[in-house]
Backbone as a printed PyTorch tensor [residue, N CA C, xyz], in Angstrom:
tensor([[[ 118.3470, -117.8050,   97.3590],
         [ 119.0000, -119.2230,   97.2280],
         [ 119.6050, -119.6000,   96.0920]],

        [[ 120.7000, -119.8570,   95.7680],
         [ 121.2240, -120.4560,   94.2840],
         [ 120.3000, -121.5480,   94.1400]],

        [[ 120.3480, -121.7820,   92.4840],
         [ 119.8280, -123.1150,   91.9180],
         [ 120.6970, -123.9780,   92.0170]],

        [[ 120.0560, -124.8060,   91.8240],
         [ 121.4040, -126.7030,   91.7120],
         [ 122.0360, -126.5930,   90.4890]],

        [[ 121.6210, -125.8830,   89.7890],
         [ 122.8340, -126.1730,   88.4210],
         [ 124.2030, -124.5300,   88.7900]],

        [[ 123.6700, -123.3390,   89.8260],
         [ 124.4970, -122.3100,   90.4420],
         [ 125.5960, -123.4850,   91.1160]],

        [[ 124.9950, -123.8540,   91.9840],
         [ 125.4310, -124.8970,   92.7780],
         [ 126.5730, -125.3300,   92.4680]],

        [[ 126.1980, -126.5470,   91.1950],
         [ 127.0060, -127.5150,   90.7510],
         [ 128.1760, -126.3700,   89.5840]],

        [[ 127.8160, -125.5860,   89.4720],
         [ 128.5260, -124.4960,   88.4580],
         [ 130.0830, -124.1630,   89.7130]],

        [[ 129.2180, -123.9560,   90.9620],
         [ 130.5640, -123.3920,   92.0280],
         [ 131.2010, -124.4940,   92.5390]],

        [[ 130.4530, -126.1460,   92.4860],
         [ 131.5690, -126.7180,   93.0390],
         [ 132.3520, -127.1290,   91.7350]],

        [[ 132.2570, -127.1050,   90.6540],
         [ 133.0840, -127.3470,   89.6970],
         [ 134.0630, -126.2350,   89.8970]],

        [[ 134.1730, -125.1650,   89.8920],
         [ 134.9720, -124.1760,   90.3110],
         [ 136.0320, -124.4040,   91.4500]],

        [[ 135.0850, -124.7030,   92.4890],
         [ 135.9640, -125.1070,   93.7300],
         [ 136.9950, -126.7680,   93.7840]],

        [[ 136.2990, -127.6610,   92.8530],
         [ 137.1160, -128.9030,   92.5640],
         [ 138.0760, -128.5470,   91.3750]],

        [[ 137.9320, -127.6560,   90.3450],
         [ 139.2100, -127.3790,   89.6100],
         [ 140.5550, -126.9230,   90.4460]],

        [[ 139.8810, -125.9120,   91.6810],
         [ 141.1440, -125.6990,   92.6490],
         [ 141.7920, -126.4970,   92.9340]],

        [[ 141.4130, -127.6930,   93.4360],
         [ 141.8220, -128.8070,   94.5950],
         [ 142.6510, -129.4170,   93.4620]],

        [[ 141.6920, -129.6890,   92.1920],
         [ 142.3150, -130.6330,   91.1160],
         [ 144.3890, -130.2140,   90.6980]],

        [[ 144.1760, -128.7540,   90.7180],
         [ 145.2530, -127.9460,   89.8620],
         [ 145.9760, -128.1040,   91.2390]],

        [[ 146.0560, -128.1530,   92.7610],
         [ 146.7810, -127.5330,   93.7790],
         [ 147.3400, -129.6410,   93.7730]],

        [[ 146.0930, -130.5420,   93.5210],
         [ 146.8980, -131.8610,   93.6640],
         [ 147.7790, -131.9840,   92.5380]],

        [[ 147.1250, -131.5680,   91.6470],
         [ 148.3670, -131.9460,   90.3320],
         [ 149.9770, -130.9730,   90.5370]],

        [[ 149.9030, -130.3180,   91.0400],
         [ 151.2050, -129.3470,   91.8540],
         [ 151.6950, -130.2320,   92.8820]],

        [[ 151.2210, -130.5950,   93.7480],
         [ 151.4680, -131.5230,   94.6620],
         [ 152.4840, -132.5520,   94.0310]],

        [[ 151.7850, -132.7170,   93.5030],
         [ 152.3940, -134.3150,   92.7950],
         [ 154.0460, -133.9980,   91.7440]],

        [[ 153.6990, -132.7090,   91.7380],
         [ 154.9940, -132.7370,   90.9880],
         [ 156.4890, -132.1390,   91.6600]],

        [[ 155.9940, -132.1070,   93.5830],
         [ 157.2670, -132.6400,   94.1510],
         [ 157.4370, -133.6210,   94.5530]],

        [[ 158.6560, -133.0120,   95.0790],
         [ 159.8170, -134.3030,   95.8460],
         [ 158.9110, -134.7290,   97.4940]],

        [[ 157.9930, -135.1250,   97.5150],
         [ 157.4280, -135.8890,   98.7980],
         [ 158.1320, -136.8430,   99.5250]],

        [[ 158.3070, -136.8980,  100.6560],
         [ 158.4180, -138.0840,  101.0480],
         [ 157.2560, -139.4010,  101.2780]],

        [[ 157.8030, -140.6000,  101.9850],
         [ 156.3610, -141.4590,  101.7220],
         [ 155.5870, -140.9600,  102.4840]],

        [[ 155.1790, -140.6870,  103.4400],
         [ 153.8350, -140.1920,  104.2930],
         [ 153.4010, -138.9230,  102.9420]],

        [[ 154.1650, -138.1220,  102.7350],
         [ 153.6550, -137.1940,  102.1690],
         [ 153.0160, -137.4660,  100.5260]],

        [[ 153.7380, -138.7650,   99.8730],
         [ 153.2380, -139.3630,   98.9450],
         [ 151.6650, -140.3360,   98.8140]],

        [[ 151.8070, -140.7080,  100.1860],
         [ 150.5640, -141.3460,  100.7880],
         [ 149.4830, -140.3600,  101.0530]],

        [[ 149.6440, -139.0960,  101.2920],
         [ 148.4620, -138.1630,  101.6920],
         [ 148.1760, -137.9820,  100.5650]],

        [[ 149.2380, -137.4860,   99.7160],
         [ 149.1040, -137.1170,   98.0760],
         [ 147.9890, -137.9310,   97.3220]],

        [[ 148.3160, -139.6790,   97.6930],
         [ 147.4130, -140.2620,   96.6810],
         [ 145.9160, -140.1960,   97.6040]],

        [[ 145.7820, -140.3720,   98.7510],
         [ 144.4210, -139.9740,   99.3570],
         [ 143.8610, -138.5310,   98.7220]],

        [[ 144.5520, -137.8260,   98.9230],
         [ 143.7660, -136.4550,   98.2570],
         [ 143.1630, -136.4320,   96.7900]],

        [[ 144.4110, -137.2520,   95.9770],
         [ 144.1470, -137.4110,   94.3270],
         [ 142.8840, -138.1740,   94.4870]],

        [[ 142.8680, -139.7240,   95.1150],
         [ 141.7950, -140.7320,   94.8070],
         [ 140.4510, -139.6140,   95.4180]],

        [[ 140.3830, -139.0920,   96.3220],
         [ 139.1510, -138.2030,   96.5090],
         [ 138.6580, -137.0840,   95.5870]],

        [[ 139.8180, -136.7160,   95.0930],
         [ 139.3950, -135.4970,   94.1240],
         [ 138.5980, -136.3320,   92.4230]],

        [[ 139.2840, -137.1470,   92.4140],
         [ 138.5780, -138.1110,   91.2360],
         [ 137.2770, -138.6730,   91.6220]],

        [[ 137.1150, -139.3230,   92.8650],
         [ 135.5370, -139.5830,   92.9440],
         [ 134.8530, -138.1270,   93.4240]],

        [[ 135.0960, -137.2750,   93.3730],
         [ 134.5840, -136.0760,   93.8390],
         [ 134.2690, -135.6410,   92.1070]],

        [[ 135.1760, -135.8000,   91.7520],
         [ 134.9580, -135.0320,   90.0080],
         [ 133.8360, -136.1330,   89.4260]],

        [[ 133.9570, -136.9530,   89.3730],
         [ 132.9640, -138.1800,   89.0780],
         [ 131.6670, -137.9740,   89.5020]],

        [[ 131.5260, -137.8490,   90.5560],
         [ 130.3360, -137.1640,   91.0690],
         [ 129.5310, -135.8460,   90.6080]],

        [[ 130.4860, -134.9840,   90.8300],
         [ 129.9330, -133.5330,   90.0470],
         [ 129.7080, -133.8160,   88.5450]],

        [[ 130.2150, -134.8180,   88.0300],
         [ 129.6270, -135.0100,   86.5980],
         [ 128.4180, -135.6080,   86.7370]],

        [[ 128.3560, -136.2750,   87.3770],
         [ 127.4250, -137.2150,   87.4710],
         [ 125.8650, -136.1570,   87.5180]],

        [[ 126.1040, -134.9380,   88.5540],
         [ 125.6180, -134.4700,   89.2810],
         [ 124.3720, -133.3820,   88.0250]],

        [[ 125.9770, -132.8070,   86.8880],
         [ 125.4830, -131.7080,   85.9480],
         [ 125.1400, -133.0460,   85.2090]],

        [[ 125.3990, -133.8140,   84.5730],
         [ 124.5440, -134.4290,   83.5530],
         [ 123.1100, -135.0810,   83.8970]],

        [[ 122.8460, -135.1950,   85.3040],
         [ 121.5610, -135.0240,   85.6750],
         [ 120.6740, -133.9070,   85.5690]],

        [[ 121.2640, -132.8430,   86.0630],
         [ 120.6740, -131.4340,   86.0100],
         [ 120.7790, -130.9540,   84.2630]],

        [[ 121.3740, -131.4610,   83.5940],
         [ 121.0900, -131.2680,   81.7570],
         [ 120.2560, -131.6490,   81.7270]],

        [[ 119.7860, -133.5200,   81.5200],
         [ 118.8950, -134.3790,   81.3860],
         [ 117.6780, -133.7860,   82.0740]],

        [[ 117.6020, -133.1830,   83.1770],
         [ 116.6000, -132.6610,   83.9230],
         [ 115.7220, -131.5880,   82.9220]],

        [[ 116.9260, -130.3870,   82.4050],
         [ 116.1660, -129.0470,   81.9830],
         [ 115.9300, -129.9280,   80.7120]],

        [[ 116.3410, -131.1050,   79.9440],
         [ 115.8170, -131.2800,   78.3990],
         [ 114.0920, -132.0470,   78.4530]],

        [[ 113.6110, -132.1570,   79.3570],
         [ 112.6160, -132.9220,   80.0920],
         [ 111.5970, -131.6780,   79.3850]]])
């Protein structure tokens, strides 16, 4: 079983792929529906990245104790 630190690292890697894909989608000419879906994706990505940062910060502070 992976440690919490390893899981957080794996999550960061997966989020990086999603972030890059969302960025590239933003460079495309999308119709109104496509732009709406891209905004939903991008908003979710930003929330996930913020949560992952909190998780990593928490793990870092726990290891300093």
